[in-house]
C-alpha positions as CSV (number, residue, x, y, z in Angstrom):
1,M,81.5,64.0,66.4
2,F,81.5,66.0,69.8
3,I,82.6,63.3,72.0
4,I,85.1,61.7,69.3
5,M,87.0,65.1,69.3
6,V,87.4,64.6,73.1
7,V,88.6,60.9,72.7
8,L,91.0,61.8,69.9
9,F,92.5,64.8,71.9
10,L,93.2,62.2,74.7
11,L,94.7,59.6,72.4
12,G,97.0,62.4,70.7
13,Y,97.8,63.5,74.2
14,L,98.9,60.3,75.1
15,A,101.0,59.9,71.9
16,I,102.8,63.1,72.9
17,A,103.5,61.9,76.4
18,L,104.6,58.6,75.3
19,E,107.1,60.1,72.6
20,H,110.3,58.4,73.5
21,P,108.7,54.7,74.0
22,I,106.9,54.8,70.7
23,K,109.6,56.7,68.8
24,I,107.2,59.2,67.3
25,E,108.3,62.9,67.4
26,K,105.8,64.8,69.5
27,A,105.8,67.4,66.6
28,A,104.0,65.0,64.3
29,S,101.6,63.7,66.7
30,A,100.7,67.4,67.7
31,L,100.5,68.4,64.0
32,L,98.2,65.5,63.3
33,L,96.0,65.9,66.3
34,G,95.4,69.5,65.5
35,S,94.5,69.1,61.8
36,I,92.4,66.1,62.4
37,L,90.4,67.9,65.2
38,W,89.9,70.8,63.1
39,A,88.8,68.4,60.2
40,L,86.1,66.7,62.5
41,Y,85.0,70.0,63.8
42,A,84.2,71.2,60.0
43,L,82.6,68.1,59.4
44,S,80.3,68.3,62.3
45,S,79.9,71.9,62.6
46,E,76.3,72.2,61.7
47,Q,75.5,70.0,64.6
48,V,77.6,72.0,66.9
49,L,76.1,75.1,65.6
50,A,72.6,73.7,66.3
51,M,73.4,72.9,70.0
52,G,74.1,76.8,70.3
53,F,77.6,76.9,71.5
54,S,78.6,79.7,69.5
55,P,78.6,83.1,71.2
56,S,78.7,84.9,67.8
57,W,75.9,83.0,66.1
58,E,74.1,86.3,64.8
59,E,76.9,87.9,63.4
60,L,77.8,84.6,61.6
61,K,74.4,84.4,60.0
62,I,75.0,87.6,58.5
63,M,78.4,86.1,57.1
64,G,76.3,83.0,56.0
65,Q,73.8,85.2,54.1
66,Q,76.6,86.7,52.0
67,I,77.7,83.1,51.1
68,L,74.0,82.1,50.1
69,N,74.0,84.8,47.6
70,N,76.5,82.8,45.7
71,I,75.1,79.3,46.3
72,A,71.6,79.5,44.7
73,P,72.3,82.4,41.9
74,A,69.7,80.7,39.5
75,M,66.9,80.9,42.4
76,T,64.8,83.9,42.8
77,S,64.3,84.9,46.5
78,D,60.8,83.7,46.5
79,Q,62.0,80.4,45.2
80,F,64.6,79.9,47.8
81,A,62.2,81.0,50.4
82,T,59.8,78.2,49.6
83,S,62.5,75.6,48.9
84,P,62.5,72.6,51.2
85,F,66.3,72.9,51.2
86,R,66.4,76.3,52.5
87,E,67.1,75.5,56.1
88,T,69.6,72.9,55.3
89,V,71.4,75.1,52.9
90,E,71.2,78.1,55.3
91,L,72.7,76.0,58.3
92,A,75.5,74.6,55.9
93,S,76.5,78.0,54.8
94,H,76.3,79.6,58.4
95,S,78.5,76.8,59.8
96,N,80.9,77.0,56.9
97,A,81.6,80.7,57.6
98,F,81.4,80.0,61.4
99,V,84.5,77.2,61.0
100,K,86.5,79.6,58.5
101,H,86.0,82.3,60.9
102,E,87.0,80.7,63.9
103,L,90.0,79.2,62.2
104,A,91.2,82.5,61.1
105,H,90.7,83.8,64.5
106,H,92.8,81.4,66.2
107,L,95.3,81.2,63.6
108,V,96.1,85.0,64.1
109,G,96.7,84.1,68.0
110,I,98.7,81.2,67.0
111,A,100.8,83.1,64.7
112,E,101.6,85.7,67.0
113,I,103.0,83.2,69.5
114,L,104.9,81.4,66.8
115,F,106.5,84.5,65.5
116,F,107.4,85.8,69.0
117,L,109.1,82.4,69.9
118,F,110.8,82.1,66.8
119,G,112.3,85.7,67.2
120,A,113.2,85.1,70.8
121,M,114.9,81.6,70.0
122,T,116.8,83.2,67.1
123,I,118.0,86.3,69.2
124,V,119.1,83.8,72.1
125,E,120.9,81.7,69.3
126,V,122.7,84.8,68.1
127,I,123.8,85.7,71.5
128,D,125.1,82.0,71.9
129,Q,126.8,81.9,68.8
130,H,128.7,85.0,69.7
131,Q,129.6,83.2,73.1
132,G,128.0,86.0,74.8
133,F,126.6,83.8,77.7
134,T,130.0,82.9,78.4
135,V,130.2,86.6,80.1
136,I,127.6,85.6,82.7
137,T,128.6,81.9,83.3
138,N,132.3,82.9,83.9
139,R,131.1,84.9,86.6
140,I,129.0,82.2,88.2
141,N,131.8,80.2,90.1
142,T,129.7,77.9,92.2
143,K,129.6,74.2,91.2
144,S,127.6,73.1,94.0
145,K,124.1,71.9,92.6
146,V,122.2,73.2,95.6
147,R,123.6,76.7,95.3
148,L,123.5,76.9,91.6
149,I,119.5,75.8,91.6
150,W,118.9,78.5,93.9
151,I,120.8,81.0,91.9
152,I,119.0,79.7,88.7
153,G,115.5,79.9,90.3
154,I,116.0,83.4,91.7
155,I,117.4,84.7,88.5
156,T,114.5,83.0,86.4
157,F,111.8,84.2,88.7
158,F,112.5,87.9,88.7
159,M,113.6,87.9,85.2
160,S,110.2,86.3,83.8
161,A,108.6,89.1,85.6
162,V,110.4,91.7,83.7
163,L,110.3,89.8,80.3
164,D,107.7,86.8,80.1
165,N,107.9,83.5,81.2
166,L,108.6,82.1,77.5
167,T,111.3,84.4,76.8
168,T,112.8,83.9,80.3
169,T,112.8,80.0,79.8
170,I,114.6,80.2,76.4
171,V,117.2,82.5,77.8
172,M,117.7,80.5,81.0
173,I,118.0,76.9,79.2
174,A,120.8,78.7,76.9
175,L,122.6,79.6,80.2
176,L,122.2,76.1,81.5
177,R,123.9,74.5,78.7
178,K,127.0,76.5,79.7
179,L,126.8,75.6,83.0
180,I,125.9,71.7,83.2
181,S,126.9,69.1,80.9
182,D,125.0,66.0,81.8
183,K,121.3,65.4,80.9
184,P,119.8,64.3,83.9
185,T,121.0,67.1,86.0
186,R,120.2,69.6,83.2
187,W,116.7,68.3,83.0
188,L,116.2,68.8,86.6
189,F,117.3,72.3,86.5
190,A,115.7,73.0,83.4
191,S,112.4,71.7,85.0
192,M,113.0,74.2,88.2
193,I,113.5,77.1,85.3
194,V,109.8,76.1,84.1
195,I,108.5,76.4,87.5
196,A,110.2,79.4,88.5
197,A,109.4,81.2,85.2
198,N,105.6,80.3,85.5
199,A,105.5,81.8,89.0
200,G,107.5,84.7,88.4
201,G,105.3,85.7,85.3
202,A,102.1,85.1,87.6
203,W,102.4,88.3,89.4
204,S,103.5,90.8,87.0
205,P,101.0,92.3,84.6
206,I,103.5,91.5,81.4
207,G,105.0,88.4,82.7
208,D,102.5,85.9,81.3
209,V,99.9,86.1,78.7
210,T,96.9,85.2,81.1
211,T,97.8,87.9,83.3
212,I,98.2,90.0,80.4
213,M,94.7,89.3,79.2
214,L,93.4,90.0,82.7
215,W,95.5,93.2,82.9
216,I,94.2,94.5,79.4
217,G,90.4,93.4,79.9
218,G,90.3,95.5,83.1
219,Q,90.0,92.4,85.8
220,I,93.0,93.6,87.3
221,T,95.5,96.7,87.8
222,T,99.1,96.9,88.0
223,V,100.0,97.7,91.5
224,N,97.3,95.3,93.1
225,I,98.4,92.1,91.2
226,I,101.9,92.8,92.2
227,L,101.2,93.2,95.9
228,K,98.5,90.5,96.1
229,V,100.2,87.7,94.1
230,I,103.7,88.2,94.5
231,L,104.1,86.3,97.8
232,P,102.1,83.1,96.9
233,S,104.2,83.1,93.7
234,L,107.4,83.3,95.5
235,V,106.2,80.5,97.7
236,N,105.1,78.4,94.8
237,M,108.9,78.6,93.6
238,I,110.5,78.2,97.0
239,V,108.7,75.1,98.3
240,P,110.0,73.1,95.4
241,L,113.4,74.5,95.6
242,A,113.6,73.9,99.3
243,I,112.5,70.3,98.9
244,L,115.1,69.7,96.0
245,S,117.8,71.1,98.2
246,F,117.6,67.9,100.3
247,M,117.4,65.7,97.5
248,V,120.4,66.9,95.1
249,K,123.9,66.4,96.2
250,G,127.5,67.0,94.9
251,D,128.6,69.6,92.4
252,V,127.8,69.9,88.7
253,K,130.0,69.0,85.7
254,R,130.7,71.9,83.4
255,P,130.7,71.3,79.6
256,E,134.0,71.7,77.9
257,R,134.6,74.5,75.7
258,A,135.7,74.2,72.1
259,H,139.3,75.2,71.8
260,E,138.5,77.5,68.5
261,S,135.7,79.1,70.0
262,G,137.7,81.8,71.5
263,D,138.9,83.0,68.0
264,I,135.5,83.6,66.7
265,T,134.7,86.7,68.6
266,T,136.5,89.3,70.7
267,P,135.4,89.8,74.4
268,F,134.2,93.2,73.4
269,E,132.1,91.6,70.7
270,R,130.6,88.9,73.3
271,T,129.7,91.6,75.8
272,F,128.4,94.0,73.4
273,I,126.3,91.3,71.6
274,L,125.1,90.0,74.8
275,I,123.8,93.4,76.0
276,L,122.3,94.4,72.9
277,G,120.4,91.0,72.5
278,V,119.0,91.2,76.2
279,S,118.1,95.0,75.9
280,M,116.1,93.9,72.6
281,L,114.3,91.2,74.6
282,L,113.5,93.8,77.4
283,F,112.6,96.5,75.0
284,V,109.4,94.1,73.8
285,P,107.1,95.1,76.8
286,V,108.1,98.6,76.2
287,F,107.4,98.5,72.6
288,K,104.1,96.9,73.3
289,T,103.3,99.6,75.9
290,L,104.2,102.4,73.5
291,T,102.5,101.1,70.3
292,H,99.9,99.0,71.7
293,L,100.9,96.5,69.1
294,P,101.3,92.4,69.8
295,P,104.5,91.6,71.3
296,Y,105.7,89.6,68.4
297,V,106.0,92.8,66.4
298,G,108.6,94.3,69.1
299,M,110.4,90.7,69.1
300,L,110.8,90.9,65.3
301,F,112.0,94.8,65.6
302,G,114.6,93.4,68.0
303,L,115.7,90.7,65.8
304,G,116.1,93.2,62.9
305,V,118.1,95.6,64.8
306,L,120.5,92.7,66.0
307,W,120.7,91.6,62.6
308,L,121.5,94.7,61.4
309,V,124.4,95.3,63.9
310,S,125.8,92.0,63.5
311,E,126.0,92.3,59.7
312,I,127.9,95.6,60.3
313,M,130.0,94.2,62.9
314,H,131.1,91.2,60.9
315,R,131.5,92.6,57.3
316,D,135.1,93.1,57.2
317,K,136.0,89.5,58.6
318,E,137.0,86.5,56.8
319,D,134.2,84.7,54.9
320,E,134.5,81.5,57.3
321,V,134.3,83.4,60.3
322,R,131.7,85.9,59.1
323,K,129.4,82.9,57.8
324,K,129.5,81.4,61.2
325,L,128.2,84.6,62.9
326,T,125.6,85.8,60.2
327,I,122.1,85.5,61.4
328,F,121.3,83.8,57.8
329,N,123.4,80.9,59.0
330,I,122.4,81.0,63.0
331,V,118.8,80.8,62.2
332,K,119.1,77.3,60.7
333,K,120.2,76.1,64.4
334,V,116.7,77.3,65.4
335,D,114.8,74.2,66.9
336,T,112.1,74.0,64.2
337,P,110.4,70.9,65.6
338,T,109.6,73.0,68.7
339,I,107.7,75.7,66.6
340,F,105.6,73.1,64.8
341,F,104.9,71.4,68.1
342,F,103.5,74.6,69.2
343,L,101.5,75.1,66.1
344,G,99.9,71.6,66.5
345,I,98.9,71.5,70.3
346,L,97.8,75.2,70.0
347,S,95.6,74.2,67.0
348,A,94.0,71.1,68.6
349,V,93.0,73.2,71.9
350,A,91.8,75.9,69.6
351,A,89.6,73.5,68.1
352,L,88.2,72.3,71.5
353,E,87.6,75.8,72.2
354,S,85.6,76.5,69.2
355,A,83.6,73.4,69.4
356,G,82.5,74.5,72.8
357,H,84.0,71.9,74.9
358,L,86.1,74.4,77.1
359,S,82.9,76.6,77.3
360,L,81.0,73.4,78.7
361,L,83.9,72.6,81.1
362,A,83.8,76.3,82.5
363,G,80.0,76.2,83.1
364,W,80.1,72.5,84.8
365,L,83.0,74.0,87.3
366,D,80.7,77.0,88.3
367,E,77.8,75.0,88.6
368,K,79.5,72.2,90.7
369,L,81.7,73.9,92.9
370,H,80.4,77.7,92.8
371,D,83.3,78.7,95.2
372,I,86.1,80.9,93.8
373,Y,89.1,79.3,95.3
374,L,87.9,75.8,94.2
375,I,87.1,77.1,90.8
376,N,90.4,78.6,90.3
377,I,92.3,75.5,91.5
378,A,90.2,73.5,89.3
379,I,91.2,75.9,86.4
380,G,95.0,75.7,87.3
381,A,94.9,72.0,87.4
382,I,93.1,71.7,84.1
383,S,95.5,74.1,82.5
384,A,98.4,71.4,83.0
385,V,96.4,69.6,80.3
386,V,94.9,72.3,78.4
387,D,96.3,75.6,77.4
388,N,95.4,78.2,80.0
389,V,94.8,80.9,77.6
390,P,91.4,79.5,76.3
391,L,90.6,78.5,80.1
392,V,91.3,82.2,81.3
393,A,89.2,83.6,78.2
394,G,86.4,81.4,79.1
395,A,86.2,82.6,82.5
396,M,86.4,86.2,81.5
397,G,83.6,85.3,79.3
398,M,81.6,83.7,82.0
399,Y,82.2,86.3,84.3
400,E,82.0,89.9,84.0
401,V,83.7,92.6,86.0
402,V,81.0,93.7,88.7
403,T,80.6,97.3,88.8
404,P,79.5,99.0,92.2
405,D,75.7,99.7,90.8
406,M,75.7,95.8,89.7
407,L,77.0,95.0,93.4
408,R,74.5,96.8,95.0
409,M,71.8,95.0,93.1
410,A,73.2,91.6,93.3
411,A,71.1,89.1,94.7
412,D,74.1,87.7,96.7
413,P,76.4,90.7,97.1
414,A,79.2,88.7,99.1
415,Y,79.9,86.4,96.1
416,A,79.5,89.2,93.4
417,G,81.9,91.1,95.2
418,F,84.8,88.6,94.5
419,F,84.3,89.7,90.7
420,V,84.8,93.5,91.2
421,Q,88.1,94.9,89.7
422,D,90.9,93.6,91.5
423,G,88.5,91.1,93.4
424,L,89.8,87.9,94.9
425,F,88.3,85.7,91.8
426,W,90.5,87.8,89.2
427,E,93.8,87.8,91.4
428,F,93.5,84.1,92.3
429,L,92.8,83.2,88.5
430,A,95.8,85.0,87.5
431,Y,98.1,82.8,90.2
432,C,96.2,79.5,89.6
433,A,96.3,79.9,85.7
434,G,99.8,81.1,85.6
435,T,101.4,78.5,87.9
436,G,99.0,75.4,87.6
437,G,100.5,74.5,84.2
438,S,103.9,73.6,85.7
439,M,102.3,70.4,86.9
440,L,103.0,68.7,83.5
441,I,105.7,69.4,81.0
442,I,103.2,70.7,78.2
443,G,101.1,72.5,80.5
444,S,102.5,76.1,79.9
445,A,104.4,77.8,77.0
446,A,107.8,77.8,79.3
447,G,107.3,74.0,79.5
448,V,106.7,73.6,75.9
449,A,109.6,75.5,75.0
450,A,112.0,73.6,77.7
451,M,110.5,70.2,76.5
452,G,111.6,71.2,73.0
453,L,114.8,72.8,73.7
454,E,116.2,70.1,76.1
455,R,113.9,67.1,74.7
456,I,112.7,66.3,78.2
457,D,110.9,63.3,78.6
458,F,107.3,63.6,79.2
459,I,106.9,60.5,81.7
460,W,110.4,61.5,83.4
461,Y,108.7,65.0,84.2
462,M,105.6,63.3,85.6
463,K,107.6,61.0,87.9
464,K,110.2,63.6,89.1
465,I,108.8,67.1,88.8
466,T,104.9,67.1,88.8
467,W,104.7,66.2,92.7
468,L,107.1,69.1,93.1
469,A,104.9,71.5,91.3
470,L,101.8,70.4,93.0
471,V,103.2,70.7,96.3
472,G,104.4,74.4,95.4
473,Y,101.2,75.0,93.5
474,L,99.0,74.1,96.7
475,A,101.3,75.9,99.0
476,G,101.0,79.0,97.0
477,A,97.3,78.9,97.0
478,G,97.1,78.2,100.9
479,V,99.3,81.4,101.2
480,Y,96.8,83.5,99.1
481,W,93.9,82.3,100.9
482,L,95.5,83.1,104.1
483,Q,96.6,86.4,102.8
484,A,92.8,87.0,101.8
485,Q,91.5,86.0,105.1
486,I,93.8,88.4,106.7
487,I,93.4,91.3,104.4
488,H,89.5,91.0,103.8
């Protein structure tokens, strides 16, 4: 079963990649993949636990013992202790408790991402329905593809550091739809948004979920990660942009605006909703810092505020206009298949993580490479296929933060020094895990969102963008290595 799970994951991944040729919606493939992998894991959990992949085995024994109290109520403790089925029943109960525990654990994390994504997409849709983005797009006068792609890239890079790469991608693609009408050009720009958003999120402690994990875990500090990773991240974005500047030519074609759209909202309402909506998005990291609650709570709070304000704003308008502008109607426009795709693909990766596949992968990398630069570059490349969150979590579990006392007692102080707080390993991990996912469209949350919103073809992205993202990724890694040699 352990190997079968890997094979099925690769087959499901292939079905997602070939969405357009086989004409099967990727959300369906992802949901089937996630549910089948968990079913196989549940059926083979006894074997997996016997192999010792679970880090919380002792805790799960306690949980299993509670279940045993209900399994054989007719037996006395002495009878059960001498029963030939005791070990089988214990292992089965422990494995059952383990699977449920792991599924519930992952479901919480997945639900947080989905609620966050749904809230962000709804806020963006509200701004769009109120024509709020026209306030910005009307001020972008250039139609030159080269100038526009630089403007979009730079805005995305810095916005991602303040918000996060997922929210920024959703906002920027909404803007893109107001600036470019033809699909091939919009796909190209949307792909650059993915690269820029991931690069911008890597150097900020709140810009990417993996950087947030390292920040909260104490592996990195705010000022240091900004100073050490911003230059490699900037190079990661600039190199693909510079290459594209020689490849794209001509002007973009703006989409035509509907004649009646100007009658739905007033200029004041458009500006007000735009400012309020963006303010609510910007408030999310502030809310998290103040309350220490997950980001999705702040996102739902912002959506609630926007909902309340829009209801009050339009309550005296005609029924037909009010119906178009109420969030109850706008929420129907949110791209639900993207939500389901996230649910499926994250569930599939979670099953591999719980079954021990990712832990084995992390251990293999350390054994075979044993070099912080090669390990992190490999983690970044793998994150293009497997979600970077469990990969970073595996690295955090495999290596602990080295204290000064531990450093003095280490057999290899030079190597151990890479793992102190703000050490080179953690900084480079933030860069690689944050930007490596750009090499495939489903390698990052930003890429998955862009794929769902713009229906970007997986194969098209591999042909047109993967090599650009790879060049930028390696260029940024080279800059970090050179920077480390000079500083240290």
